[in-house]
Residue, then its C-alpha position, 0 to 999 in steps of 0.5 A: m785922473s780927474s781934470p778941472a772940468d770934471s764934475s766929480t766931487y771927492r769926500v774930504h775927511i778931517a781926522e781930528s773932528g770926524e767931519s767930512y765934506l764934498c769938494p770938487p777938484q777945481r775948488s781948494v780944500l780950504h774953500g770946502m772947510e769954510a763951507l763947514r762954517h767953523k768960525g775959528i778956521p784961520v784964513g790968511c792970504r788964500n794964495g799960498g803965501c802965509g802958511v796959516c792953513k797948513v794941513r797934512v794929507t794922510s791919504g788920497q791923491y791931490h795936486t797943489g798950486k804954487m805955495s811959498r817955500a818959506v811956509c811949506t818947504q819941499a821936505e814938508q810937501a814930500a811928507g804930505l804937508a800942504l796949504a789948504c788954500r792951494l790943495y785940490p783933491l783928485s780922490d777922496l782925502e784924509l786930512s790931519v790939521v796941524g799948527k794954528m789950524a788944529r787949534a782953531l778947528l778943534a777949539p769948539a770940540i774941546a769947549k763942548n767937553a769943558p765943565p759948565s761955568f754956570g755963567l760965573t767969571a772970576t774978577a780977582p785971582i783965586f788963591p787957596p786959603d792960608e792954613e791955620t796954625 
C-alpha cells in the first residue's frame, strides 16, 4: 500500500477515450484529467460537494476524500462511483466516465467523427419541399 509520501505514480486509463495519464497518490484523479487539457471537462467545487466530476472506477485500488452524500451515496460508492476531485490512486486505475463528465469528455471524440460542415450554417429552418400534385 502506498503512503502519501510515496514517489510512485500510477497509470489512470479512461476507457471511453482510450487516454491514459500518470497520477501520483497525493494528487486527485481530477487534477490528472485536467492535465490532459480537455476543454470541456466539468470542474465544479473541487472539494467533493457538487458531484460534477463523478466517475466509476472499474478496476484498481484507491482511496477517497470526504464527499457529499447528496451527490455520491454510500451505495454508489460501494458500486465504484466516486468524485474525481476526491479520488486518489493506490494502484493503476481504469475509469469509466459518467453523467455530465462523460458528455464533456467524449464530445471532442464525437465531433471528430462528425461529417464536415464546410463552414455552412443554416439561418432558417430547412423543410422538405412540398410534394407536387
